[in-house]
C-alpha positions, 0 to 999 in steps of 0.5 A: 523518515522523521529522524528514525535510526532504527525501525523494527519489523513490528513497527513496519507491520503496524504501519502497513496495517494502519495504512490498510485500515485507512485505505478501506475507510477511503474506499467506503467514503468514495462509495458513499460520495459516488452514490450522491452523484446523479446516476448519469455521472456515477460512471467516473467521467473525466473532469469537465465532461458532461458536468451540469452542476456545481455539486457534481464538480466538487464531488468529482474533485473529491473522488479524484483526490481519494484516488490519489490518496489510495495510490499513495497508500498502495505505494507506501504499503509496497515500500513497507513490504519491500523493507520487511522482505529485506529485513527477513532476508538479512535475518535468514542470511545471518542465521544460515551463516551462523547455523550451517557454515557459510551458506549451508547449501541454501539457495537464498534467491529461491527463498527470497522469491518465495517470501516475495510471493507470499507478501 
């Protein structure tokens, strides 16, 4: 990260929200560009298969790049979710130790898996 020493859950949430918005915009753009392709080419064929004109080549390359960006966004959001889960688990662990003794009889593996399912 760009020299960050600390990042808060709020900052992580805002980052995930921003990436989700950008991903939605990319999906919208992909749909618009796919509609510009001739009907026979709107089914996403591998590049070079059945290509008949230059316009389709450029659009298919652009659509492939959109796919790469969407995958990077999905991975980044997953990384953010993992970090948020780690922050929440740490907070819960510390509060259990302070509030109820060492572990307070709480099975944190179950609590963490419940949070992971929720995210």
